[in-house]
C-alpha positions in Angstrom: 56.1 85.9 207.5 54.0 87.0 204.6 51.5 83.8 203.8 51.4 85.0 200.2 54.7 85.9 199.9 57.3 83.5 197.3 60.9 83.9 196.6 63.0 82.5 193.8 67.0 82.8 194.7 67.9 82.0 190.6 71.7 81.0 191.6 71.6 79.0 187.5 71.9 80.0 184.1 71.1 76.1 182.9 68.2 75.6 180.9 66.3 73.4 183.0 66.6 75.3 185.6 65.8 78.8 184.7 62.6 76.6 183.1 62.0 75.1 186.6 61.6 78.8 188.5 59.9 80.5 185.9 57.4 77.8 186.0 57.2 78.1 190.3 57.5 81.8 190.0 54.5 81.5 187.5 52.6 79.2 189.2 53.0 81.0 192.1 52.1 84.3 191.3 48.8 82.8 188.7 48.0 81.4 193.0 47.7 85.1 194.3 51.2 85.4 195.9 53.4 87.8 195.6 56.3 86.8 193.9 60.5 88.2 194.0 62.4 86.4 191.8 65.9 86.8 192.6 69.0 86.7 190.3 72.6 86.4 191.5 76.0 85.3 189.9 75.4 83.3 186.1 71.3 83.8 187.3 71.8 87.3 185.9 72.9 85.7 182.4 68.7 84.8 182.3 68.2 88.6 182.1 70.3 89.8 179.7 70.1 91.2 176.6 70.3 89.7 173.0 73.8 89.9 171.2 74.6 93.9 170.5 71.2 95.9 172.1 71.3 98.2 174.7 69.0 100.6 175.5 68.8 103.3 174.6 70.0 106.4 176.8 70.0 104.0 180.4 72.9 104.5 182.4 75.2 102.7 184.7 74.0 101.1 187.8 76.2 102.9 190.8 78.7 101.1 191.4 79.1 98.5 188.9 82.0 98.1 186.0 80.8 98.7 182.6 83.1 95.9 181.6 86.8 98.5 181.5 87.0 99.0 185.3 90.8 98.4 185.2 90.7 94.7 184.3 89.5 92.8 181.0 88.7 90.2 183.2 84.7 91.1 184.5 84.6 92.3 180.4 85.9 88.5 179.1 83.6 86.4 181.9 80.9 88.7 180.5 81.3 88.5 176.8 81.8 84.7 176.9 78.6 84.1 179.5 74.8 82.9 177.8 72.7 86.1 176.6 69.3 85.4 177.9 66.8 82.8 177.2 67.9 81.7 174.0 71.3 80.8 174.8 71.0 78.2 178.0 73.0 75.0 177.8 71.3 72.1 180.1 73.1 71.2 183.1 72.1 67.7 182.2 73.2 65.4 179.0 73.4 69.3 176.9 75.6 66.8 173.7 77.3 70.0 172.7 74.2 71.9 172.5 72.0 69.4 171.0 70.2 68.5 174.6 68.4 72.6 174.5 67.5 71.9 170.7 65.7 68.8 171.6 64.4 70.1 174.4 62.6 72.8 173.0 61.0 71.1 170.4 59.9 68.3 173.2 58.1 71.8 174.9 57.1 73.2 171.4 55.1 70.0 170.9 53.8 69.1 174.5 52.3 73.1 174.1 54.5 74.0 176.6 55.5 77.5 177.1 59.2 78.1 176.0 61.6 80.3 178.6 60.9 83.8 177.2 56.8 83.7 176.7 57.5 82.0 181.1 59.8 86.0 180.9 57.1 87.9 179.2 53.6 85.8 181.7 56.1 86.0 185.1 56.5 90.4 184.1 52.4 90.4 183.1 51.4 89.3 186.8 54.1 92.0 187.7 56.3 89.3 189.4 59.6 91.5 190.7 62.6 90.6 188.9 65.6 91.4 190.6 69.0 91.6 189.3 72.2 90.8 192.7 74.5 94.4 192.3 77.4 92.3 193.3 77.0 90.0 190.7 76.8 92.9 187.7 80.4 94.5 189.4 82.3 90.9 188.8 80.6 89.8 185.4 81.1 93.9 184.4 77.6 93.9 183.6 75.9 97.6 183.5 71.8 98.4 184.2 72.0 98.6 180.4 72.5 95.1 179.6 69.5 93.9 180.8 65.6 93.9 179.6 64.2 96.2 180.5 61.5 96.3 184.3 64.5 94.7 186.2 64.9 96.2 189.3 69.0 96.5 191.6 69.6 95.1 194.6 72.0 93.9 196.9 71.9 90.9 199.4 70.8 92.7 202.6 66.9 93.8 200.6 67.2 90.0 199.3 66.8 88.8 202.6 64.1 92.0 203.3 62.3 90.1 201.0 62.5 86.6 202.3 62.1 86.9 206.1 58.8 88.5 204.9 57.6 85.4 202.4 56.7 82.1 203.5 58.4 79.9 200.7 62.1 80.2 199.4 63.0 78.7 197.3 66.9 77.7 195.5 67.3 77.5 192.2 
């Protein structure tokens, strides 16, 4: 176990939970910790590119469906799920989409970084962003559907990171 390593398992794509995950990860990295964020199930949506944007020349992850692997369900889930930090709902008090607007306005007034800035800061601090390959396969997503700089791994890799860390968070 290394006292300078932290892991955050990001399971949700709710705005408030995503903010908490990235605030904690950035805080730990600013304190000199090696931080790995592992994005599983709905959490992978935080790493998605905005609609209509795919990386030029990128390829699908080995073993991950491109959305047309014999069933329309993964493609439908992938199309309906949130895409990146600008399209997330709140876990409580969403109010048909008005809640995130209010929270973002309050954050601007308080000069708190928004989620896109927190993600950019995480990348600047070299926080490892790892997408769960099983989750990508479930949702019919490919490497090109996610922002640049994301690593791809399975649950065994997450446990390798978690075994080395002295703090493991699930958000």
